[in-house]
N, C-alpha and C positions, 0 to 999 in steps of 0.2 A: 082489836085482834091484831097481832103482829103481821099476819099475812096481808092485812089491808093497808099497811103503812107504805107510803110512797115518799121517796126522798128526792129533793131537787138540789143540785149543786152547780156552782160555777166558780171559775178562777178569774176574779176581776183583775184586769191588766193583761190577761192572756186571752180569755174568751168571756165576753159579757153575757152570753146567752146561757139560760138555765138548762141543765140536763137532768132528766128524771131517771130514777132507778127504782125497781121494786125492792121488796124487803130481802130478796135473795142475794142481792149485791150490795154489800155494805162498804164499798171502797170506790175511789176514783183515782186514776193515774194520769200523770202529765209528764211528758218527756220533752227534751230539747228546749227547756225554758231558758230564756236569756237572763243574764244577771239583771236584778232589779227587785222592786218591792211588789208583791202580789197579795191579794186578799181572797182567801178561800172561804166561801159562804155555803152554809148547809141549812136547809129548812125541810120540815116534814109535814105530811098531811095524811089524814086517815081516809078522807073521802076522795082524795086526789084533786081537790079544788082549793080548799081552804088550807093554806100552808101557814105554818107558824112563823114567828119572827126569825129571820135567819141568824144563825150563829156565825160569827166572823172570826177567821184565823189569819192573822197577819204573817205572811211568809216573806222572808228576805233571802234572796239568792245572791251570794257573793260571787263576783266574777273571778275566774282563775287569775293567777298572778301575771300570766302573759297578756291578759286583756285589761289589766288595770290601767288607769289613765297615766300614771307616772311611767308605766312601762311603755305606753304608747308614745309618751314624750321622749322616752329613751330611744324607742325605735326611730322616731323622727330624727333625733339627734344623730343616731348611728347612720341612718340613710343620708342625712345631710353631710355627715363626715365622709362617708364613702363617695358621695358625689363630689365633695370638695377635693378629696384625694385624687379621684379620677380626673377631675378638671385640671388639677395641678400637674399630674403626670402627663396629661395630654399637652398642657402648655409647655412642660419641660421637653416633651418629645418634639413638639413643633419648633421650640427654640433650638434644640439640638439639630433638628433637621435643617433649620434656617442657617445655623452656624456652620453645619457641614457644607451646605450650599454656598455660603459666603466663602468658606475656606477653599472649596473647590473652584469657585469663580476667581478667588484671589490667586490660587495656584495656577489656574489657566491663564490668568492675566499676567502673572510673573513669567510663565513659560513664553507667552506671546511677546511680553516685553523683552525677554532675553533674546527671543528669535529676532524681533525687530531691531534690537540693539546690535545683535550679531550681524544681521543683514546690513545695517548701517555701517558697522565697522568694516565688514567685508567690502562693501561698495567703496567706502573711503579708502580702504587698503588698495583696491584696484586703481583708484585715482592716484594714490601716492606713488605707485610704481612708475608712472610716466615721468613725473619730475625727478624721481630717484634715478631713473635711467639717465636723465640729462645731467645729473650731479655726479653719479658714480662713474659712468663710462668716460666722460672727459677727464675726470680726476685720475683714472687709471692711466690714461694716455699721458697726462702731465707728470705723473709720478715716474713714468718711464723715460721722460725727457732728461738726458744727462746734462743739459745746459743749465738746469735749475741748480742754484746753490743750496747748501745744507739747510740754511734758515728757511728758504722757500719750501723745500721738501718737507721740513718739519711741520710747517703750517698746513701744507697740503695733506700730510698724514693725519693731522688732527681732524681736518674736515672730513677726510675719508673714513676715519674710525667712527665719527659721529653719524655719517651717512649710513655706514654699515649697521650702527646701532638702531637707527630708525628703520632700516630694512629688516632687522631682526624682529622689531616690534610688529611690523606689518606681517611678517611670516608667522608670528605667534597667533595673530588673529586668523590667518588662513588655516593654521593647524587646528585651531579651535573649531572652525567651521567643518574641517574634515573629520574631526572627532565626532561632532554631532551627527554627521551623515554616515558614520562608520566607514569612512574612506581613507583612514590612515593606514598606510601599508607598512607592516613590520618586516624589516629585512635583516635578520640576524646573520652574522658571519663570524667565523672563528678568528680570534686575534688575541694579542696580549693586552689585557685590560689595563695593567699597570703602565705599560709603555704609552698607551693611548691617553691615560689620565695625565701622565707626565708631560706629554706634548701639549695638552690643553693648558696645563700649569705654565709652561714656558711661553705660551701665547699671551698670558696676562702679566708676565714678569716686567716688561718694559713699562707698562701702565702703573704697576705696583711701585716701581722705583721712585716715581714722582709723588706718591701719596702715602705709602705705608712705611712704618718703621721696620716691619718684618713681614715677609710673605714666604711661606715655607711649604715644602712637599716632603712628607715622610711616609715610608712604606716598610712594613715588616716582611714583605715578600719581594723577591727579585722579579718575579713574573707571575702572571695568573692567566692561563689560557682559558678562554671562555667564548661562548657564542653570544654576541650582543650586536645591537643596531648602532653603528658608529654615529650616524646622524642624530639619533635620539639621545645617546649618551652625551654627545657634544652639547645638545640643547639643554639637557639636565644640568650639566656642570656650568654651562654659561649662565643659566638663570640663577643658580645658587651663588656663583661667584660675583655676578653683577649686583645681586642684592647685597652681598657682603660688602662690596666696595662702596655701594650707594649709602649704606647706613653705618659705615665705620668711619670715624673722624680721621682727619689727617694725622699721621704718626701712629696710627693703630696697628693691629696685627691681624692677619688672616692666615689660616693654615689649612692644608689638605692632608689628611692622614688616612692611610690605608692599612688595615690589619685583618688578621684571620678572625672570623666570627666565633670559631670554636676550635680548640686544639685537636679535638677528636674528629671533627667533620671539616675536612679541608675543601669541601665543595662550596662553602659560603665565604663571602668577603664583605667587609664593612668599610664604607667610605664616609668620612666625616669632614664636613666643611664648617669651620668654626671661626668666629670673629669676636672681637671685644668691643663691638659697636653699641648702639643705643638699646638693643634688645627689643623684645616684644612683650607687651602686657600679658599677664597670665590669662585674663578673660578672653584674649584674642587668639590664643594658641590653637584652640580647637576649630577656629575659622580660617586659619592661615592658608589652607589648601582649597578653600571654597572658590568657586568661579566668581570673578568680578569683585572679590573681596579686597577692600583697602582699609588699612588701619585708621583709627580715629585721629591720630596726630597728623599734623601738617606734613611732617617728614614722610609718613607712611603713605601719603596720598599721591606718591609719584608712580608713574607706570599705568598699565592697563588693568591690573588686577587679575591677569590670567596666567602669568608666568609660572607661579607655583602650582596652580591647578594643572597646567600642562605637564609640569615636572612630575607630579604625583601620578598622572595617567601614564606617562612614558615609563616610569619606574614599574608600575603595575603590569605594563605590557611585557616587561622582562621577568614577571613573576617575583618581583622584589617588593621590599617594604621601605617606606620613608617615614621618618618621624622628626620632630623638632623639640628642642628644649631651649629655654631662654629665660633670662632675668633682665628686667629693665635696668638700663645703664651699666650692664655688666657684659652682655654679649649673647650671641645666639649660636647654636650648633645644630646643623641638619645632618642626620644620620641615615645612610642608605645601606640596606643589606641586599646584595645580589648573589645569585648562584652561578655556577659554571654554565647554566643554560643548556645542559645536555639534551633536554627535551626539544631544543631547536636545531639539533645537529643535522636533521634531515631536511631542514628548510632550504629552499632553493632561492638564491638571490636573483632578482629580475634585472638582468644586465642589458635589456633591450633599449632602455631609455637613458638619456644622458642626464647627469646631475652635476651642475656647475656650482661649486661652493666658492664664494668670494671671501678671501681672507686678506686682511691688511698686509701690505708688503713693505718692508723697510727699504730705504734708499739704496742700501748696499746690495740687496738681492735683485733689484730690478735691472734688466738688461735691455738694451736696444740694439738693433742691427742696422748699421748703415748700408750693409750689403743689400738688405731687403728694399730699402728706399731706392738704392741705385737700380735694383732690378725692376722696381715699379716704373721708374722713369724710362726704361728702355723698351717697355711694352708698346708695341705699335698697334697690333690688332686687338683692341679691347672688346671683351664680351659685353653684350647688352644686358643690363640688369634693370628690372622694373621694381620700384619701391612703392607699395600700396600702404599708406598710413594716413589716418585722419588728423593726427596731431602734427601741426606744422613744424614745431620745434624738433620733435623726434624725426620727422621726415627730412628736415634740413640737416640734422646731425648725422643721420645714417647716410645721406648723400655725401656730406663732407668726408665721412669715414671711408667711403668706397670709391669716390670719384677719381682718385689717382690711379686706380687699378682697373676700373670698369667704366663703360659708358652708361650713364644713369638716365632713366626716365622715371617720372613719378606720377602717382594718382592719389587723390585725396579721399577716396572711399572705394568700397568694393565694386560698385556698379561701374564707376569710371575705370577702375583697374581691369575689370573684365573686358570692357570695350577696347582699352589700350593694349591689353595682352593679345587680343585677336588681331589688332591692327599692326603692331610692330613685331610680334612673335619674339619676345625676349628669350635669352638663353637661361635666365634665372629670374625668379620672382621672390621678393621678400615682402611678406604681408603681415599686417597686424590682424588680430582676431576680432576685437570689438571695434566696429566701425558703423557709421550710419548707412542707410539705404540697403547695403548688403555687407554682411560680416565676412571675416576671412575664411570661416569654415564653409559658408555657402560658396564663396568664390573658389575655394580649392576644389570642392565637390564638382562644380560646373566645369572648371578647367580640366580636371582629371577624368571626367566622363566624356569630354569632347575629343574626338580622334585627332583634331587639328592641333590641340594644345596639351594633350595628356603627357607628352614627352618632356614638358618644361619642368625642371625641378623647382620645388617651392619650399621656402623656409618660413615658418610661422613664428612671429614674435608676439608674446602675449603676457599681460599682467596676471593671467590665470595660470597658476603653476602647480595645481594639484595633479596627482598621477592620473586621475580619471580624465581630467581635461587634456592632459598630454596624450593619453590613449585615444580620446575622441579626435584630437587634431591629427594624429598619425593615421587613424582609421579612415579619415576623409581622403587620404592620399598624399598628405604633406611629407616631404622627404626629411624634414628636420623640424623640431619644436624647441625654441629657445625662450625661456621665461625672462621677463623684464624684472629688474634692470639687467641688461645683458653685458657681458664682457666684450669689449670691442674686438679683441683678438679671437675670441670664440666665434663671433659672427664672421670675421674675415676668413678664418680657417674653414668653417663650414661651407661658406660660399665657394672658396677655392677648391675644396675637395669635391664638392658636387659637380663643379665645372670640369675638374680634372677627370672625374669618372666618365662624363660625357665624351670628353676628348679621347680618352683611352678606348672607349667603345668604338668610336669612329676609326681610330688607328687600327684597332683589331680587325674591323671590317675590311680595311684596305690591305692589311698585311697578310692575313691568313688565307690560305688557299681554300679550305673548306668553310662555307658560310653557314652559320647557325643563328637564326633569329633570336634564340633564347639567350645567346651571349652578347647580342648587339643591342637589344631593346630592354628597357627597364620595366615598363608597364605592360600589362596584358594586351590592351588594345594595340600598342605599338608592335608587339611581337606578332599578333594576329595579322596586322597590316603587312609587315615584312614577309611573313610566310606566304600570304596571298599573292603579293607582288612577285615574289621569287617563284612560286608555283606557276604563275601565268607566264613568266619569262621562260622557265624551263620547258613548259608545254609547247612553246614556239621557239625553242632554242636554235633550231636550224633555219628559221625564217629570217632572212636579212631585211625583210620589209617591216618587221615589228617596230612600231614607232611609239613615241610618248603618248600620242593621241589614242592609239590602240590600247595601250596599257592603262591609261587613266579611265578610258571607257569601260574596260573589263573590271577594273578595281571598283569603279563607282564613285570616283572623285574627280573634281575638275583638275585640269592640267596644273594650274597654279597651286592648288591645294596639295596635290601629289608632290610637286616640286619642293614646296616648303617642308613637307614631312620628311622626305628622303634626305634633304639637305641637313635638317636638324638631327636626324637619326644616324646618318652614315657619312655626312660631309660631302655627299655626291649629289649632283642633279640627276633627273631620271635617265637621260642619255648615258651619263657616266655609269649609273647604277646598272643599266642593261648591259653595257659593255663589260663591266667588271664581273657580273654574273656569268656572262658568256666565257670570259677568260678563266674564271675559277672552275667552271665546268670542263673547259678544255684541259686545264692542268690535271684534273682528276682522271680524264680519259687517257692523257699521255702517261700518267703514272701507273695506270692499271691495265691498259690494253696495248697491244703491239700494232699501232697504226701509224701512218705517215702524217707529217705535219699538215700537208695540204688536205688530207682527209679530215683531220680534226678541225681545220679552219672551216671546211664545208659543214661539218656536223654542228658547229656552234654558230653558224650564220654569218661567217666572214666571207665576202665574195672575193677577197684578194688575200693570197697567202702572205705577200710582203707586208700588207697592212696588219694582218694577224700577228706576224712575227714582231713587228715594231711595237704594237700595243702590248703584246705578251712581255716583251723585254722591259718596257717601261713600267708595267705593273709589278713584276716580280724581280726586277733587276737581274734577270738571267734569260738567255735566249731559249726558245723552245727545244732546240737540239741539245743544248747543255742540260736543260731540265730533264730531258729523257735519259741522257747519259748518267746523270746523278741519281735518278730514280732506279736505274738498272743496277748501279753500284750498291745502292742501299739494300736492294732486294737480294743481291748475291752475298752481301755481308750477313744479312739476317738468316 
């Protein structure tokens, strides 16, 4: 009977256990079978126990294409490829990162190397200034000596020019240092640029006569009014011309030509410095303005390699453009385009500090004055000058320079100079800046902050010649700052003028009736001291018993200290100072009030009218009665 039939099925390879179904279910379902070979077996039984031999159906399930072995291999290959690409990119990234780090370190190393090189150059330059002082300064004196014959003067001029050339190289290094520290001061002023260029050209003419076949200056313009920094333009032209002379063979030609940049725009001018020398290789043209760059040929390896770099920077400060064109063995042309610089017309030139420019002088233009020498010999009362300098040769040279006119004392360092200044109280101090134990800046600060020595004028001599260093020197209280190498006449004139100023202040104190500490003292501490002393004297003006001891006690200084200060500031000792203040006050009373001479004598502390009249006449070269009469006449006229 069909109703009694029982089926047993299994899917060998998926489930080895038999599953039975009654006759009502004539199917079996299997899901999620993995790819592979399966055997489907079916057997039947009527009594539920004795099953027939199973019927077997072989079933093969084929894997989808993405699960086949060759696809798996492909997957593996793709994954390996991706991993390889990622690793390669990572290695490239690491390599690039390493290269960037190397480049950065190399760049930092180059920067540090340049800084070290520049520091070394700067330090060497400072050291060069001392021997240059000992070369240039005596040479200037020798060139001024009329007893030298023409041949000797010619040789001295050659030495002088080369010393100046060395000084220029030193100054270039100092300029580079200032550029790096952004301390180059740009001072444009209005002037005729054509005339200035022509003057530079003329300075090279004598040198050109001995070397060149032709040295010319041509200009399409008669004049060109512009705002430019004369010192920088001088350095620009000097660098270009010195390079032209250096690399142009004997008998060659060098020309300076000036022309309008554009007929329509007259605000631009073009300057061309051209030579027919050895020229520059094409591969070097783009490097010629680089810092420290020197050409590959032996001839190009002369100099410091910073002249053209500075030239470019100075041109750019003028908002100009510089370019170069050259062919080997044919010549080189440097072209500069400048404007009228109207954007600089509101610039204010700093005239507070002195700038001494050393220029070679010809034998014809140098003058000496026998009258000055004669005058020096007749000086009887020499002023006392203290020279503080650690370099023995500079110290000896400065002493030789000044000894005919002044009494000289010396010190070999700042500490010794401070002790000696306090001991001898000189009328002038000349000090170097860079010294052992105590430098000139510290020395000046201490002297100018000390009430006993603040009146002494100080001249600083230094190899440091930047504007910032000059400002720092003057801010410490120095009365003058002279860079090394110094011009002997410049030092002599500065010393003379500072001492003359002191002498005039002393004369003014004695001559003028009205006393004003502002006009008599130079420094604030000195003015304060004189005001205090004067106020104390005037507060006891009628007391004939006022003594130097009373005055020094109330001022807070020892008698000796007070005496030195008043003597240095006014030329009078304390007793004389008290008497003069009394007499000046008496003169004011006589001029303004109707009182008798005896009353005035009592009012200003003179116990004797006759002594008062004698002292008054000696002080003002006029008797009290005549002074009163003249005062009344002046009042009636007004």
